Residue frames as a rotation matrix with the C-alpha (Angstrom) as fourth column:
UNK 1
-0.917 -0.396 0.047 1.48
-0.200 0.353 -0.914 78.64
0.345 -0.847 -0.403 -49.25
UNK 2
-0.105 0.950 -0.294 -1.57
0.043 0.300 0.953 76.70
0.993 0.088 -0.072 -48.07
UNK 3
0.747 0.499 -0.439 -2.75
0.445 0.115 0.888 77.85
0.494 -0.859 -0.136 -44.65
UNK 4
0.724 -0.458 0.516 -0.89
-0.635 -0.735 0.238 79.49
0.270 -0.500 -0.823 -41.80
UNK 5
0.031 -0.812 -0.583 2.55
-0.027 0.583 -0.812 78.24
0.999 0.041 -0.004 -40.92
UNK 6
0.680 0.076 -0.729 3.37
0.680 0.306 0.666 77.02
0.274 -0.949 0.156 -37.45
UNK 7
0.826 -0.482 0.291 5.42
-0.543 -0.819 0.186 79.31
0.148 -0.312 -0.939 -35.27
UNK 8
0.417 -0.799 -0.432 9.10
0.302 0.571 -0.764 78.51
0.857 0.188 0.479 -34.94
UNK 9
0.923 -0.132 0.362 10.91
-0.385 -0.359 0.850 78.31
0.017 -0.924 -0.382 -31.60
UNK 10
0.110 -0.948 -0.299 14.62
-0.179 0.277 -0.944 78.06
0.978 0.157 -0.139 -30.94
UNK 11
0.974 0.195 -0.114 15.20
0.052 0.294 0.954 76.16
0.220 -0.936 0.276 -27.69
UNK 12
0.174 -0.980 -0.101 18.58
0.898 0.200 -0.392 77.64
0.404 -0.023 0.914 -26.89
UNK 13
0.797 -0.018 -0.604 20.30
0.349 -0.803 0.483 80.33
-0.493 -0.596 -0.634 -24.89
UNK 14
-0.151 -0.955 0.254 23.13
0.770 0.048 0.636 80.52
-0.620 0.292 0.729 -27.44
UNK 15
0.318 0.201 -0.927 23.58
-0.252 -0.924 -0.287 83.88
-0.914 0.324 -0.243 -29.12
UNK 16
-0.717 -0.644 -0.267 25.48
-0.455 0.144 0.879 82.09
-0.527 0.752 -0.396 -31.91
UNK 17
-0.711 0.531 0.462 22.53
0.653 0.742 0.151 79.86
-0.263 0.409 -0.874 -32.75
UNK 18
0.283 0.827 -0.486 20.20
0.514 -0.558 -0.651 82.84
-0.810 -0.065 -0.583 -32.60
UNK 19
-0.051 -0.392 -0.919 22.42
-0.548 -0.758 0.354 84.76
-0.835 0.522 -0.176 -35.04
UNK 20
-0.938 -0.313 0.149 22.59
-0.077 0.607 0.791 81.76
-0.338 0.730 -0.594 -37.39
UNK 21
-0.369 0.874 0.318 18.84
0.811 0.469 -0.350 81.24
-0.455 0.129 -0.881 -37.41
UNK 22
0.240 0.448 -0.861 18.26
-0.004 -0.886 -0.463 84.87
-0.971 0.114 -0.211 -38.42
UNK 23
-0.737 -0.577 -0.351 20.01
-0.368 -0.093 0.925 84.01
-0.567 0.811 -0.144 -41.72
UNK 24
-0.755 0.491 0.435 16.92
0.638 0.704 0.312 82.06
-0.153 0.513 -0.844 -42.78
UNK 25
-0.939 0.334 0.080 14.85
-0.303 -0.915 0.267 85.27
0.162 0.226 0.961 -42.60
UNK 26
-0.111 0.926 -0.362 11.89
0.283 0.379 0.881 83.59
0.953 -0.004 -0.304 -40.88
UNK 27
0.072 0.170 0.983 10.31
-0.782 -0.602 0.161 84.83
0.619 -0.780 0.089 -37.64
UNK 28
0.050 -0.045 -0.998 11.10
0.404 0.914 -0.021 82.82
0.913 -0.402 0.064 -34.53
UNK 29
0.736 0.158 0.659 10.92
-0.538 -0.454 0.710 83.01
0.411 -0.877 -0.249 -30.77
UNK 30
-0.347 -0.869 -0.352 13.57
-0.224 0.441 -0.869 81.94
0.911 -0.223 -0.348 -28.30
UNK 31
0.804 0.445 0.396 12.85
-0.507 0.162 0.847 79.90
0.313 -0.881 0.355 -25.17
UNK 32
-0.262 -0.963 0.061 15.85
-0.815 0.187 -0.549 78.90
0.517 -0.193 -0.834 -23.07
UNK 33
0.579 0.465 -0.670 15.59
-0.111 0.858 0.501 75.25
0.808 -0.215 0.549 -22.00
UNK 34
0.161 -0.519 0.840 16.76
-0.987 -0.086 0.136 74.07
0.002 -0.851 -0.526 -18.60
UNK 35
0.918 0.054 -0.393 18.53
-0.155 0.961 -0.228 70.79
0.366 0.270 0.891 -19.31
UNK 36
0.525 -0.783 0.334 21.43
-0.353 0.157 0.922 69.11
-0.775 -0.602 -0.194 -17.52
UNK 37
0.727 -0.276 -0.628 24.20
-0.655 -0.007 -0.755 68.78
0.204 0.961 -0.186 -20.12
UNK 38
-0.131 -0.785 0.605 26.28
-0.845 0.408 0.347 66.19
-0.519 -0.465 -0.717 -18.25
UNK 39
-0.210 0.008 -0.978 27.06
-0.749 0.641 0.166 63.07
0.628 0.768 -0.129 -20.26
UNK 40
0.711 0.503 0.493 25.70
-0.695 0.609 0.382 59.76
-0.108 -0.614 0.782 -19.02
UNK 41
-0.039 -0.774 0.631 27.93
-0.481 0.569 0.667 56.72
-0.876 -0.278 -0.395 -18.33
UNK 42
-0.331 -0.232 0.915 29.12
0.507 0.774 0.379 55.16
-0.796 0.589 -0.139 -21.58
UNK 43
0.733 0.674 0.095 27.68
0.478 -0.410 -0.777 57.99
-0.484 0.615 -0.623 -23.68
UNK 44
-0.342 -0.864 0.368 29.93
0.877 -0.153 0.455 59.11
-0.337 0.479 0.810 -26.54
UNK 45
-0.783 -0.039 -0.620 29.83
-0.020 -0.996 0.087 62.51
-0.621 0.081 0.780 -28.26
UNK 46
-0.846 0.521 -0.111 27.41
-0.105 0.040 0.994 61.36
0.522 0.853 0.020 -30.98
UNK 47
-0.229 0.784 -0.577 24.92
0.782 0.501 0.371 59.96
0.580 -0.367 -0.728 -28.45
UNK 48
-0.433 -0.003 -0.901 25.36
0.761 -0.537 -0.364 62.94
-0.483 -0.843 0.235 -26.11
UNK 49
-0.908 0.057 -0.416 24.70
-0.204 -0.925 0.319 65.64
-0.367 0.375 0.851 -28.70
UNK 50
-0.677 0.710 -0.192 21.78
0.061 0.315 0.947 63.69
0.733 0.629 -0.257 -30.18
UNK 51
-0.194 0.608 -0.769 20.15
0.931 0.361 0.050 63.20
0.308 -0.707 -0.637 -26.76
UNK 52
-0.523 -0.057 -0.851 20.69
0.567 -0.768 -0.297 66.81
-0.636 -0.638 0.434 -25.66
UNK 53
-0.969 0.236 -0.080 19.26
-0.213 -0.618 0.757 68.22
0.129 0.750 0.649 -28.90
UNK 54
-0.331 0.882 -0.334 16.10
0.353 0.445 0.823 66.18
0.875 0.155 -0.459 -28.30
UNK 55
-0.211 0.213 -0.954 15.99
0.977 0.053 -0.204 67.01
0.008 -0.976 -0.219 -24.57
UNK 56
-0.855 -0.176 -0.488 16.28
0.236 -0.970 -0.064 70.75
-0.462 -0.170 0.870 -25.26
UNK 57
-0.785 0.619 -0.029 13.45
-0.269 -0.298 0.916 70.73
0.558 0.727 0.400 -27.80
UNK 58
-0.132 0.776 -0.616 11.21
0.533 0.580 0.616 68.64
0.836 -0.247 -0.490 -25.54
UNK 59
-0.574 -0.180 -0.799 12.00
0.816 -0.213 -0.538 70.80
-0.073 -0.960 0.269 -22.49
UNK 60
-0.870 0.234 -0.433 10.16
-0.175 -0.969 -0.173 73.79
-0.460 -0.075 0.885 -23.95
UNK 61
-0.840 0.539 0.056 7.33
0.301 0.378 0.876 71.92
0.451 0.753 -0.480 -25.74
UNK 62
-0.151 0.841 -0.520 4.77
0.987 0.105 -0.117 72.68
-0.044 -0.531 -0.846 -23.03
UNK 63
-0.224 0.005 -0.974 5.46
0.292 -0.954 -0.072 76.41
-0.930 -0.300 0.213 -23.46
UNK 64
-0.442 0.047 -0.896 4.97
-0.784 -0.506 0.360 76.26
-0.436 0.861 0.261 -27.23
UNK 65
-0.269 0.345 0.899 2.45
-0.061 0.926 -0.374 73.46
-0.961 -0.156 -0.228 -27.85
UNK 66
0.751 0.591 0.293 1.62
0.270 0.130 -0.954 74.44
-0.602 0.796 -0.062 -31.46
UNK 67
0.593 -0.614 -0.521 5.17
-0.728 -0.685 -0.022 75.20
-0.343 0.392 -0.853 -32.63
UNK 68
0.763 -0.600 -0.241 8.09
0.320 0.675 -0.665 73.67
0.561 0.431 0.707 -34.43
UNK 69
0.887 -0.418 0.198 10.88
-0.380 -0.414 0.827 73.61
-0.264 -0.809 -0.526 -31.87
UNK 70
0.549 -0.794 -0.260 14.59
-0.117 0.235 -0.965 73.52
0.827 0.561 0.036 -32.69
UNK 71
0.887 -0.395 0.238 16.98
-0.213 0.107 0.971 71.91
-0.409 -0.913 0.010 -30.22
UNK 72
0.669 -0.726 -0.160 20.73
-0.025 0.192 -0.981 71.73
0.743 0.660 0.110 -30.74
UNK 73
0.847 -0.506 0.165 23.89
-0.205 -0.023 0.979 70.84
-0.491 -0.862 -0.123 -28.86
UNK 74
0.726 -0.660 -0.195 27.58
-0.208 0.060 -0.976 70.74
0.656 0.749 -0.093 -29.70
UNK 75
0.747 -0.618 0.246 30.71
-0.206 0.136 0.969 69.15
-0.632 -0.775 -0.026 -28.29
UNK 76
0.351 -0.746 -0.566 34.24
-0.832 0.029 -0.554 68.66
0.429 0.666 -0.610 -29.50
UNK 77
0.907 -0.126 0.401 36.13
-0.117 0.839 0.531 65.39
-0.404 -0.528 0.747 -29.07
UNK 78
0.459 -0.796 -0.394 39.81
-0.541 0.101 -0.835 64.59
0.704 0.597 -0.385 -29.28
UNK 79
-0.653 -0.755 -0.048 42.05
-0.519 0.493 -0.698 61.95
0.551 -0.431 -0.714 -27.81
UNK 80
-0.485 0.526 -0.699 38.89
0.478 0.829 0.292 60.08
0.733 -0.192 -0.653 -26.84
UNK 81
-0.646 0.219 -0.731 37.72
0.664 -0.311 -0.680 62.88
-0.376 -0.925 0.056 -24.52
UNK 82
0.293 0.799 0.525 34.56
0.869 -0.451 0.202 64.97
0.398 0.397 -0.827 -24.87
UNK 83
-0.750 -0.575 -0.325 35.50
0.648 -0.737 -0.192 68.63
-0.130 -0.355 0.926 -24.66
UNK 84
0.311 0.949 0.057 32.83
0.950 -0.311 -0.004 71.18
0.014 0.056 -0.998 -23.86
UNK 85
0.644 -0.022 0.765 32.79
0.120 -0.984 -0.129 74.91
0.756 0.175 -0.631 -23.20
UNK 86
-0.274 -0.890 -0.364 35.85
0.547 0.167 -0.820 75.97
0.791 -0.424 0.441 -21.21
UNK 87
0.645 0.638 -0.421 34.18
0.708 -0.291 0.643 78.65
0.288 -0.713 -0.639 -19.09
UNK 88
0.885 -0.367 -0.287 37.41
-0.141 -0.798 0.586 80.60
-0.444 -0.478 -0.758 -18.58
UNK 89
0.537 -0.735 -0.413 40.98
-0.830 -0.372 -0.417 81.34
0.153 0.567 -0.810 -19.67
UNK 90
-0.271 -0.771 0.576 42.83
-0.842 0.480 0.245 78.52
-0.466 -0.419 -0.780 -17.88
UNK 91
0.055 0.366 0.929 40.66
0.083 0.925 -0.370 75.70
-0.995 0.097 0.021 -19.19
UNK 92
0.949 0.269 -0.165 40.56
-0.112 -0.199 -0.974 77.22
-0.295 0.942 -0.158 -22.68
UNK 93
0.274 -0.933 -0.235 44.36
-0.962 -0.263 -0.080 77.45
0.012 0.248 -0.969 -22.70
UNK 94
-0.364 -0.371 0.854 44.62
-0.496 0.854 0.160 73.82
-0.788 -0.366 -0.495 -21.58
UNK 95
0.521 0.652 0.551 42.21
0.163 0.557 -0.814 72.69
-0.838 0.514 0.184 -24.30
UNK 96
0.938 -0.133 -0.320 44.05
-0.346 -0.390 -0.854 74.53
-0.011 0.911 -0.411 -27.07
UNK 97
-0.034 -0.992 0.124 47.50
-0.974 0.060 0.216 73.43
-0.222 -0.114 -0.968 -25.91
UNK 98
-0.198 0.010 0.980 46.30
-0.237 0.970 -0.058 69.82
-0.951 -0.244 -0.190 -25.98
UNK 99
0.639 0.571 0.516 44.85
0.359 0.372 -0.856 70.02
-0.681 0.732 0.033 -29.49
UNK 100
0.379 -0.568 -0.731 47.79
-0.689 -0.700 0.186 71.91
-0.618 0.433 -0.657 -31.00
UNK 101
-0.525 -0.668 -0.527 48.85
-0.834 0.283 0.473 70.23
-0.167 0.688 -0.706 -34.27
UNK 102
-0.887 0.248 0.389 46.07
0.197 0.966 -0.168 67.63
-0.417 -0.073 -0.906 -34.05
UNK 103
-0.688 0.725 -0.030 42.61
-0.228 -0.177 0.957 67.00
0.689 0.665 0.287 -35.47
UNK 104
-0.814 0.537 0.221 39.44
-0.204 0.092 -0.975 67.29
-0.544 -0.838 0.034 -33.40
UNK 105
-0.673 0.721 0.166 35.94
0.556 0.346 0.756 66.09
0.487 0.601 -0.634 -34.23
UNK 106
-0.889 0.457 0.023 33.08
-0.398 -0.748 -0.531 68.50
-0.225 -0.481 0.847 -33.69
UNK 107
-0.703 0.711 -0.007 29.65
0.682 0.677 0.277 66.93
0.202 0.190 -0.961 -33.17
UNK 108
-0.863 0.506 0.003 26.52
-0.492 -0.838 -0.237 69.05
-0.117 -0.206 0.972 -33.54
UNK 109
-0.705 0.697 0.131 23.17
0.668 0.714 -0.208 67.50
-0.238 -0.059 -0.969 -32.66
UNK 110
-0.855 0.503 -0.125 20.05
-0.516 -0.802 0.302 68.96
0.052 0.322 0.945 -34.26
UNK 111
-0.690 0.720 0.069 16.42
0.681 0.679 -0.274 68.12
-0.244 -0.142 -0.959 -33.46
UNK 112
-0.809 0.581 0.090 13.21
-0.498 -0.759 0.419 69.56
0.312 0.294 0.903 -34.86
UNK 113
-0.825 0.558 -0.091 10.13
0.491 0.627 -0.604 68.74
-0.280 -0.543 -0.792 -32.79
UNK 114
-0.504 0.806 0.309 6.59
-0.153 -0.435 0.887 69.30
0.850 0.400 0.343 -33.98
UNK 115
-0.956 0.046 0.288 5.09
-0.289 -0.009 -0.957 69.96
-0.042 -0.999 0.022 -30.57
UNK 116
-0.110 0.993 -0.044 1.57
-0.977 -0.116 -0.179 69.43
-0.183 0.023 0.983 -31.88
UNK 117
0.617 0.368 -0.696 2.09
-0.605 0.787 -0.119 65.97
0.504 0.494 0.708 -33.40
UNK 118
0.713 -0.437 0.549 5.08
-0.359 0.446 0.820 64.81
-0.603 -0.781 0.161 -31.34
UNK 119
0.863 -0.421 0.278 7.05
0.482 0.525 -0.701 64.04
0.149 0.739 0.657 -34.50
UNK 120
0.638 -0.726 -0.258 10.77
-0.347 -0.570 0.745 64.62
-0.688 -0.386 -0.615 -34.07
UNK 121
0.868 -0.496 0.028 13.54
0.203 0.303 -0.931 64.67
0.453 0.814 0.364 -36.67
UNK 122
0.758 -0.650 0.053 17.10
-0.256 -0.222 0.941 64.25
-0.600 -0.726 -0.335 -35.40
UNK 123
0.775 -0.630 0.046 20.55
0.323 0.334 -0.885 64.35
0.542 0.701 0.463 -36.99
UNK 124
0.635 -0.698 -0.332 24.12
0.182 -0.283 0.942 64.69
-0.751 -0.658 -0.053 -35.80
UNK 125
0.927 -0.368 0.071 26.51
-0.048 -0.306 -0.951 66.60
0.372 0.878 -0.301 -38.06
UNK 126
0.609 -0.786 -0.110 30.23
0.572 0.338 0.748 65.89
-0.550 -0.518 0.655 -37.88
UNK 127
0.890 -0.451 0.071 33.13
-0.278 -0.657 -0.700 68.20
0.363 0.603 -0.710 -38.72
UNK 128
0.502 -0.825 -0.258 36.85
0.863 0.458 0.212 67.47
-0.057 -0.330 0.942 -38.59
UNK 129
0.958 -0.195 0.210 39.01
-0.185 -0.980 -0.068 70.40
0.219 0.027 -0.975 -37.53
UNK 130
0.411 -0.893 -0.184 42.80
0.872 0.444 -0.205 70.32
0.265 -0.076 0.961 -37.86
UNK 131
0.951 -0.076 -0.301 44.74
0.097 -0.848 0.522 72.83
-0.295 -0.525 -0.798 -35.78
UNK 132
0.489 -0.861 0.137 48.04
-0.237 -0.283 -0.929 74.50
0.839 0.422 -0.343 -36.56
UNK 133
-0.011 -0.573 -0.819 50.90
0.892 0.365 -0.268 73.94
0.452 -0.734 0.507 -34.15
UNK 134
0.640 0.442 0.629 50.18
0.136 -0.870 0.473 76.59
0.756 -0.217 -0.617 -31.50
UNK 135
-0.574 -0.814 -0.091 52.64
0.339 -0.135 -0.931 78.29
0.746 -0.565 0.353 -29.17
UNK 136
-0.220 0.451 -0.865 51.56
0.964 -0.033 -0.262 79.32
-0.147 -0.892 -0.427 -25.67
UNK 137
-0.758 -0.136 -0.638 51.93
0.147 -0.989 0.036 82.95
-0.635 -0.066 0.769 -26.77
UNK 138
-0.880 0.461 -0.117 49.66
-0.225 -0.187 0.956 82.50
0.419 0.868 0.268 -29.78
UNK 139
-0.310 0.784 -0.538 47.06
0.736 0.556 0.387 80.72
0.602 -0.275 -0.749 -27.65
UNK 140
-0.323 0.138 -0.936 47.14
0.819 -0.455 -0.350 83.43
-0.475 -0.879 0.034 -24.97
UNK 141
-0.925 -0.045 -0.378 46.90
-0.125 -0.902 0.412 86.20
-0.360 0.428 0.829 -27.56
UNK 142
-0.692 0.709 -0.137 43.91
0.058 0.244 0.968 84.52
0.719 0.662 -0.210 -29.19
UNK 143
-0.184 0.650 -0.738 42.14
0.918 0.382 0.107 83.98
0.352 -0.657 -0.666 -25.87
UNK 144
-0.573 -0.062 -0.818 42.68
0.515 -0.803 -0.300 87.58
-0.638 -0.593 0.492 -24.75
UNK 145
-0.926 0.158 -0.343 41.28
-0.347 -0.716 0.606 88.93
-0.150 0.680 0.718 -28.03
UNK 146
-0.578 0.700 -0.419 38.43
-0.257 0.332 0.908 86.48
0.775 0.632 -0.012 -28.69
UNK 147
-0.726 0.245 0.642 37.45
-0.646 0.077 -0.760 85.17
-0.236 -0.966 0.102 -25.21
UNK 148
-0.279 0.621 -0.732 35.69
-0.647 0.442 0.621 82.07
0.709 0.647 0.279 -26.67
UNK 149
-0.893 -0.236 0.384 34.80
-0.450 0.461 -0.765 80.69
0.004 -0.856 -0.517 -23.25
UNK 150
-0.061 0.934 0.353 31.24
-0.547 0.265 -0.794 79.80
-0.835 -0.242 0.494 -24.25
UNK 151
0.423 0.117 -0.899 32.36
-0.890 0.239 -0.388 77.80
0.170 0.964 0.205 -27.33
UNK 152
0.919 -0.067 0.389 32.94
-0.039 0.965 0.259 74.04
-0.393 -0.253 0.884 -27.42
UNK 153
0.515 -0.798 0.314 36.66
0.857 0.494 -0.150 73.37
-0.035 0.346 0.937 -27.70
UNK 154
0.193 -0.421 -0.886 37.55
0.447 -0.766 0.462 77.05
-0.873 -0.486 0.040 -27.16
UNK 155
-0.829 -0.515 0.220 37.38
0.404 -0.278 0.872 77.98
-0.388 0.811 0.438 -30.84
UNK 156
0.302 0.853 -0.426 35.20
0.078 -0.467 -0.881 80.53
-0.950 0.233 -0.207 -32.60
UNK 157
-0.328 -0.501 0.801 35.77
0.770 0.350 0.534 79.63
-0.548 0.792 0.271 -36.24
UNK 158
0.467 0.577 0.670 33.64
0.854 -0.492 -0.171 82.54
0.231 0.652 -0.722 -37.43
UNK 159
0.978 -0.205 -0.027 36.06
-0.184 -0.922 0.342 84.94
-0.095 -0.330 -0.939 -35.71
UNK 160
0.294 -0.955 -0.028 39.76
-0.954 -0.291 -0.073 84.94
0.062 0.048 -0.997 -34.90
UNK 161
0.313 -0.128 0.941 39.67
-0.387 0.888 0.250 81.20
-0.867 -0.442 0.229 -34.26
UNK 162
0.996 0.070 0.049 40.15
0.020 0.366 -0.930 80.73
-0.083 0.928 0.363 -37.98
UNK 163
0.457 -0.889 0.010 43.80
-0.757 -0.395 -0.521 81.78
0.467 0.230 -0.854 -37.45
UNK 164
-0.058 -0.444 0.894 44.32
-0.834 0.513 0.201 78.69
-0.548 -0.735 -0.400 -35.27
UNK 165
0.546 0.481 0.686 43.13
-0.112 0.853 -0.509 76.27
-0.830 0.202 0.520 -37.92
UNK 166
-0.663 -0.747 -0.042 44.94
-0.240 0.159 0.958 74.50
-0.709 0.645 -0.285 -40.71
UNK 167
-0.770 0.510 -0.383 41.83
-0.380 0.115 0.918 73.03
0.512 0.852 0.106 -42.34
UNK 168
-0.503 0.656 0.563 38.36
-0.450 0.358 -0.818 71.71
-0.738 -0.665 0.115 -41.67
UNK 169
-0.920 0.191 -0.344 36.22
-0.198 0.529 0.825 69.12
0.339 0.827 -0.449 -43.37
UNK 170
-0.587 0.807 0.062 32.45
0.339 0.315 -0.886 68.86
-0.735 -0.499 -0.459 -43.36
UNK 171
-0.564 0.395 0.725 29.39
0.814 0.121 0.568 69.45
0.137 0.910 -0.390 -45.49
UNK 172
0.501 0.752 0.428 27.80
0.599 -0.658 0.456 72.51
0.625 0.028 -0.780 -43.88
UNK 173
-0.472 -0.832 0.292 29.91
0.362 -0.484 -0.797 75.42
0.804 -0.270 0.530 -42.57
UNK 174
0.027 0.537 0.843 27.14
-0.649 -0.632 0.424 76.57
0.761 -0.558 0.331 -40.21
UNK 175
0.716 0.138 -0.684 27.70
0.288 0.834 0.470 73.33
0.635 -0.534 0.558 -38.29
UNK 176
-0.299 -0.941 -0.160 30.97
0.639 -0.073 -0.765 74.81
0.708 -0.331 0.623 -37.02
UNK 177
-0.685 0.065 0.725 29.09
-0.356 -0.898 -0.257 77.66
0.635 -0.434 0.639 -35.34
UNK 178
-0.939 0.202 0.280 26.46
-0.188 0.379 -0.906 75.40
-0.289 -0.903 -0.318 -33.79
UNK 179
0.047 0.990 0.134 23.34
-0.213 0.141 -0.967 75.13
-0.976 0.017 0.217 -35.96
UNK 180
-0.791 -0.415 0.449 23.48
0.280 0.406 0.870 73.11
-0.543 0.814 -0.205 -39.22
UNK 181
-0.287 0.732 -0.619 21.23
-0.517 -0.662 -0.543 75.26
-0.806 0.164 0.568 -41.40
UNK 182
-0.617 0.076 -0.784 21.32
-0.727 0.325 0.604 72.98
0.301 0.942 -0.145 -44.47
UNK 183
-0.854 0.293 -0.429 19.91
0.369 0.923 -0.104 70.10
0.366 -0.248 -0.897 -42.42
UNK 184
-0.654 0.626 -0.424 17.50
0.265 -0.335 -0.904 72.39
-0.708 -0.704 0.053 -40.58
UNK 185
-0.511 0.453 -0.731 16.10
-0.784 -0.594 0.180 73.76
-0.353 0.664 0.659 -43.86
UNK 186
-0.681 0.231 -0.695 15.33
-0.305 0.774 0.555 70.20
0.666 0.590 -0.457 -45.00
UNK 187
-0.815 0.377 -0.440 13.70
0.580 0.523 -0.624 69.35
-0.005 -0.764 -0.645 -41.66
UNK 188
-0.589 0.605 -0.535 11.53
-0.184 -0.745 -0.641 72.47
-0.787 -0.279 0.550 -41.84
UNK 189
-0.528 0.378 -0.760 10.45
-0.836 -0.075 0.544 71.58
0.148 0.923 0.355 -45.37
UNK 190
-0.813 0.200 -0.547 9.51
0.167 0.980 0.111 68.09
0.558 -0.001 -0.830 -44.14
UNK 191
-0.599 0.598 -0.532 7.12
0.675 0.021 -0.737 69.80
-0.430 -0.801 -0.416 -41.71
UNK 192
0.226 0.736 0.638 5.53
0.950 -0.311 0.022 72.01
0.215 0.601 -0.770 -44.37
UNK 193
0.769 -0.077 -0.634 7.60
0.235 -0.889 0.394 75.04
-0.594 -0.452 -0.666 -43.36
UNK 194
0.368 -0.668 0.647 9.60
0.908 0.110 -0.403 75.91
0.198 0.736 0.647 -46.49
UNK 195
-0.170 -0.522 -0.836 12.11
0.635 -0.706 0.312 78.72
-0.754 -0.478 0.452 -45.87
UNK 196
-0.933 -0.156 -0.324 11.68
-0.145 -0.661 0.736 80.03
-0.329 0.734 0.594 -49.42
UNK 197
-0.350 0.893 0.281 7.90
0.826 0.436 -0.356 80.10
-0.441 0.108 -0.891 -49.51
């Protein structure tokens, strides 16, 4: 390894992203960005998650001017509607009742900003998630046990949410949880920060 590596910063308040990033066994700091996550007029889920991933990374750049900064955002979309974090039982129940027996698309934006050079790499990962037909009782039982109110689309696939699903399709399972590690590993290597150094 030639020379010291840059420090790594995760620009996120998500405990799920923090847990995922620890899988790479590299030291990192966490700085929570303050970014408005409201979609702009005419902005679809792809554009929204891409923009917010960039915004989150850039929002903390002044606090970590010599770092590689990771920004990420995730939304679900079905029936043409962007579906975010439910925040509570009633909205989560409504979301899951609506998606019962259908397929949702999960968009996860990922940005890696080199705060020193200003170079930014951005990708949006897509997953298709097909739900089983869900009764109100099954939904309520799941919500009481899992309480996934801080998860886009009300599903925690790494937990009990897997029992709600019929299948999912995508190229990186960590995308489901909120941080596409396969893509991130490539981005880090592009910046001279190989995970397996």
